[in-house]
C-alpha positions in Angstrom: 23.4 3.8 -4.5 25.8 4.0 -7.4 24.0 6.5 -9.5 26.1 8.4 -12.1 24.3 11.7 -12.6 27.1 12.9 -14.9 26.4 10.0 -17.3 22.9 11.3 -17.9 23.5 15.1 -18.0 23.0 15.6 -14.3 19.3 14.6 -14.1 17.8 11.1 -13.5 14.2 10.2 -14.1 12.3 9.2 -11.0 9.2 7.0 -11.4 6.8 7.6 -8.5 4.7 4.6 -7.6 2.0 4.2 -4.9 3.2 1.7 -2.3 -0.3 0.4 -1.7 -1.9 0.2 -5.1 1.2 -0.1 -7.2 -0.1 2.5 -9.6 2.4 4.7 -11.3 1.6 8.2 -10.2 4.0 10.5 -12.0 7.5 10.9 -13.5 9.9 13.6 -12.4 13.6 14.3 -12.5 16.2 14.5 -9.8 19.7 15.7 -9.5 22.0 14.6 -6.7 20.8 17.5 -4.5 17.1 16.6 -5.0 17.8 13.0 -4.2 19.6 14.0 -1.0 16.8 16.3 0.1 14.2 13.5 -0.7 16.1 11.2 1.6 16.5 13.9 4.3 12.9 15.0 4.3 11.2 11.7 3.5 9.2 13.6 0.9 9.8 13.4 -2.8 11.7 16.4 -4.0 12.4 17.0 -7.7 14.6 19.3 -9.7 12.2 21.4 -11.8 13.6 21.9 -15.3 11.2 24.8 -16.0 11.8 26.6 -12.7 15.5 25.6 -12.5 15.3 24.8 -8.8 14.4 22.1 -6.3 10.8 21.7 -5.5 9.2 19.4 -3.0 6.0 17.9 -4.4 3.2 19.2 -2.3 5.0 22.3 -1.0 2.1 24.5 -2.1 -0.8 22.1 -2.2 0.0 20.0 0.8 -0.3 16.9 -1.4 3.1 15.4 -0.4 4.6 12.1 -1.5 5.8 10.4 1.6 8.7 8.1 0.7 8.6 4.4 1.6 11.5 3.2 -0.5 14.0 4.2 -3.2 15.4 1.8 -5.7 17.7 2.2 -8.7 17.3 0.3 -11.9 19.8 -2.2 -13.3 21.6 0.5 -15.4 21.7 2.8 -12.4 20.2 5.7 -14.4 16.5 5.6 -13.3 14.9 5.6 -9.8 11.7 3.9 -8.6 10.3 5.7 -5.6 7.5 4.0 -3.7 5.3 6.5 -1.8 2.2 7.0 0.3 0.6 10.0 -1.4 -1.3 12.6 0.5 -4.2 13.6 -1.8 -4.3 13.7 -5.6 -0.9 13.8 -7.3 -1.5 15.7 -10.5 -1.8 19.5 -10.5 -5.1 19.1 -12.4 -6.6 17.3 -9.3 -6.4 13.9 -10.8 -5.1 11.0 -8.7 -2.2 10.4 -11.1 -0.5 12.4 -13.9 -1.8 9.7 -16.3 -5.5 10.3 -15.6 -5.9 7.0 -13.8 -7.9 6.5 -10.6 -5.4 5.5 -7.9 -7.4 2.6 -6.5 -7.2 -1.2 -6.7 -10.0 -2.5 -4.5 -8.2 -5.8 -3.9 -5.2 -4.0 -2.5 -7.4 -3.0 0.5 -6.6 -6.4 1.9 -3.0 -5.3 2.2 -4.0 -2.2 4.1 -6.4 -4.2 6.3 -3.6 -6.7 7.1 -1.3 -3.9 8.2 -4.1 -2.3 10.3 -4.8 -5.6 12.0 -1.1 -6.2 12.7 -0.9 -2.7 14.2 -3.9 -3.5 16.5 -2.1 -6.8 17.5 1.0 -4.8 18.5 -0.7 -1.9 20.2 -3.8 -3.7 21.6 -5.8 -0.4 22.2 -8.7 -0.6 24.6 -12.2 -0.5 23.2 -11.2 -2.1 19.9 -13.2 -5.1 18.6 -10.0 -6.4 17.0 -8.2 -6.2 20.3 -11.0 -8.1 22.0 -10.7 -10.9 19.5 -6.9 -11.2 20.1 -7.6 -11.2 23.9 -10.2 -14.0 23.5 -7.6 -16.5 22.2 -7.1 -18.7 19.2 -10.1 -21.0 19.9 -12.6 -18.1 19.9 -11.0 -16.5 16.8 -11.2 -19.8 15.0 -14.8 -20.2 16.1 -15.7 -16.8 14.7 -14.2 -17.7 11.3 -16.3 -20.9 11.3 -19.5 -19.0 12.3 -18.9 -16.4 9.5 -18.2 -19.2 7.0 -21.5 -20.9 7.9 -23.4 -17.7 7.5 -21.7 -17.2 4.1 -22.8 -20.6 3.0 -26.4 -20.0 4.1 -26.5 -16.7 2.2 -25.0 -18.4 -0.9 -27.7 -21.1 -0.8 -30.8 -19.2 0.4 -29.9 -15.5 0.7 -29.1 -12.5 -1.4 -25.9 -11.5 -3.2 -25.6 -8.4 -0.9 -25.8 -10.6 2.2 -23.3 -13.1 0.8 -20.8 -10.3 0.2 -21.5 -9.0 3.7 -21.0 -12.3 5.5 -18.0 -13.3 3.3 -16.4 -10.0 4.2 -16.9 -10.8 7.9 -15.4 -14.2 7.3 -12.3 -12.8 5.6 -11.8 -10.1 8.3 -11.9 -12.8 11.1 -9.6 -15.0 9.1 -7.0 -12.2 8.8 -7.3 -11.7 12.6 -6.8 -15.4 13.2 -3.8 -15.6 10.8 -2.2 -12.5 12.4 -2.5 -14.1 15.9 -0.5 -17.1 14.5 2.2 -14.9 13.0 0.8 -15.4 9.5 -0.8 -13.0 7.0 -3.0 -12.9 4.0 0.2 -12.7 1.9 1.0 -16.2 3.1 -2.3 -17.4 1.6 -1.5 -15.5 -1.6 1.9 -17.2 -1.9 0.3 -20.6 -1.3 -2.3 -20.0 -4.0 0.4 -18.8 -6.4 2.4 -22.0 -5.9 -0.7 -24.1 -6.6 -1.5 -22.0 -9.7 1.9 -22.8 -11.2 1.4 -26.5 -11.0 
């Protein structure tokens, strides 16, 4: 990093963003020492302008901000820190310091993709996902087909609740199938984005 702390009076703003939901959680300030400690601990540490000292977010509450990545902006005078928060971020108990709920339901697909990838790597005994991977591509593809048919049946003759239920089953099995082929739901998203641009 080529940050020039002297250029901005010794403190650089650090925007904290949730790695999963992409919500902006808070803004704090860092000096070089705070940035070094953040990198060392893997937990966001700020320089408190009111307390005139370093403080690791969560040191009292336990609601730490576990660092995923640190980026500097184009002018090298602001940081973007992506984190996995432990609990609410704001001292008021809110999810964010901007009174937003830190949830984007569609982002759960990203979490599910990572979970299924982990199952594929570790293959823990007793896991339904593990049993699918062990059953082979043909069985996984068959499960996607079965769940797709059940979704169609519910769309034509069932209830909305059952349609959502069966469609969720279909998407889960599709993600398992994609993962077994070294692909992901992000590959589908990229393909749809390409089509959308046409």
